[in-house]
C-alpha positions as a printed NumPy array, in Angstrom:
array([[162.361,  34.792, 111.362],
       [160.57 ,  35.962, 114.486],
       [157.071,  34.722, 115.305],
       [154.334,  37.08 , 114.12 ],
       [153.02 ,  37.551, 117.66 ],
       [156.442,  38.705, 118.883],
       [156.848,  41.039, 115.901],
       [153.429,  42.528, 116.641],
       [154.336,  43.068, 120.29 ],
       [157.632,  44.737, 119.361],
       [155.936,  46.939, 116.766],
       [153.257,  47.921, 119.292],
       [155.961,  48.946, 121.781],
       [157.679,  51.033, 119.078],
       [154.381,  52.698, 118.199],
       [153.78 ,  53.518, 121.881],
       [157.213,  55.116, 121.929],
       [156.33 ,  57.056, 118.772],
       [153.321,  58.531, 120.55 ],
       [155.575,  59.841, 123.303],
       [158.161,  61.051, 120.782],
       [155.474,  63.01 , 118.915],
       [154.543,  64.657, 122.227],
       [158.202,  65.532, 122.959],
       [158.094,  63.183, 125.952],
       [161.565,  61.893, 125.207],
       [162.228,  59.986, 128.435],
       [159.055,  57.933, 128.008],
       [159.806,  57.383, 124.32 ],
       [163.279,  56.097, 125.166],
       [161.821,  53.713, 127.745],
       [159.396,  52.22 , 125.221],
       [162.031,  51.872, 122.52 ],
       [164.423,  50.22 , 124.957],
       [161.663,  47.813, 125.976],
       [161.102,  47.002, 122.3  ],
       [164.815,  46.3  , 121.862],
       [164.831,  44.023, 124.92 ],
       [162.084,  41.962, 123.282],
       [164.243,  41.28 , 120.223],
       [166.261,  38.083, 120.649],
       [170.039,  38.118, 120.355],
       [171.755,  38.661, 118.096],
       [169.535,  41.705, 117.682],
       [171.238,  42.82 , 114.478],
       [169.978,  39.765, 112.624],
       [166.324,  40.822, 112.713],
       [164.633,  43.279, 110.354],
       [162.656,  44.893, 113.193],
       [165.947,  45.978, 114.797],
       [166.363,  48.74 , 112.219],
       [163.094,  50.362, 113.286],
       [163.759,  49.898, 117.001],
       [167.329,  51.234, 116.988],
       [166.42 ,  54.113, 114.668],
       [163.456,  55.102, 116.828],
       [165.655,  55.052, 119.929],
       [168.176,  57.206, 118.097],
       [165.47 ,  59.684, 117.141],
       [164.334,  60.047, 120.757],
       [167.882,  60.683, 121.891],
       [168.626,  62.987, 118.944],
       [165.578,  65.185, 119.452],
       [166.271,  65.406, 123.181],
       [169.776,  66.698, 122.396],
       [171.507,  63.577, 123.67 ],
       [173.701,  63.195, 120.579],
       [176.178,  60.663, 121.949],
       [173.44 ,  58.183, 122.886],
       [171.721,  58.916, 119.567],
       [174.905,  57.974, 117.725],
       [175.164,  54.75 , 119.687],
       [171.592,  53.815, 118.743],
       [172.126,  54.786, 115.106],
       [175.281,  52.668, 114.989],
       [173.157,  49.751, 116.173],
       [170.683,  50.501, 113.395],
       [173.5  ,  50.488, 110.827],
       [174.205,  46.851, 111.686],
       [170.588,  45.796, 111.175],
       [169.273,  44.623, 107.809],
       [168.651,  47.699, 105.663],
       [170.677,  50.028, 107.849],
       [173.594,  50.76 , 105.568],
       [171.327,  51.851, 102.719],
       [169.033,  54.007, 104.882],
       [169.591,  57.706, 104.003],
       [167.743,  59.04 , 107.072],
       [170.042,  57.068, 109.33 ],
       [173.149,  58.573, 107.714],
       [171.581,  62.041, 107.799],
       [170.865,  61.829, 111.525],
       [174.321,  60.474, 112.261],
       [175.824,  63.339, 110.274],
       [173.694,  65.864, 112.115],
       [174.617,  64.41 , 115.494],
       [178.321,  64.353, 114.63 ],
       [178.068,  67.943, 113.418],
       [176.305,  69.036, 116.596],
       [179.032,  67.544, 118.809],
       [181.766,  69.082, 116.674],
       [183.052,  65.952, 114.957],
       [183.06 ,  67.549, 111.525],
       [185.052,  64.871, 109.704],
       [182.576,  62.194, 110.719],
       [179.712,  64.586, 110.029],
       [180.959,  65.126, 106.487],
       [181.277,  61.386, 105.944],
       [177.769,  60.573, 107.174],
       [176.134,  63.52 , 105.425],
       [177.903,  62.554, 102.2  ],
       [176.496,  59.037, 102.496],
       [172.991,  60.439, 103.047],
       [173.386,  62.7  , 100.029],
       [174.736,  59.857,  97.882],
       [171.733,  57.695,  98.78 ],
       [168.948,  60.271,  98.423],
       [170.338,  63.564,  97.108],
       [168.884,  66.81 ,  98.39 ],
       [165.572,  65.136,  99.219],
       [166.882,  63.708, 102.505],
       [167.744,  67.242, 103.646],
       [164.264,  68.608, 102.942],
       [162.681,  70.083, 106.059],
       [165.963,  69.946, 107.976],
       [168.007,  72.858, 109.273],
       [169.869,  74.322, 106.298],
       [173.175,  74.401, 108.175],
       [173.785,  70.714, 107.463],
       [173.44 ,  70.998, 103.696],
       [175.444,  74.227, 103.741],
       [178.191,  72.465, 105.664],
       [178.124,  69.553, 103.238],
       [178.464,  71.946, 100.308],
       [181.823,  73.044, 101.782],
       [182.97 ,  69.418, 101.816],
       [181.776,  68.034,  98.465],
       [180.406,  69.368,  95.211],
       [176.622,  69.127,  95.34 ]])
């Protein structure tokens, strides 16, 4: 268990990154998320806050089109408490795999997202991902 003051500092750094992410200032968002991750003691994957930090970093990379770095961050998030059962995480990984042409991995991740949250996780997303998934599994 991390001290409350450290958790607050990490959360504040993530929220600063979120402000930049919302403004499409991806480089600054990445910097803040990386700073948040540096504040988390090793092993990082043992702490609940790691899920938020790794996922946020993945989002900044994903929305900037840097899919390989996004996947690396999302894979870190998968190892954190709550990562495996997070449908958004699997959705984003599936989208990133799809966008780099790794369709087998895309199908696997998108299937996991669908299994965890059904069509709801795809709401508001580009329809190509759900259409692709419908060619891989019965929806």
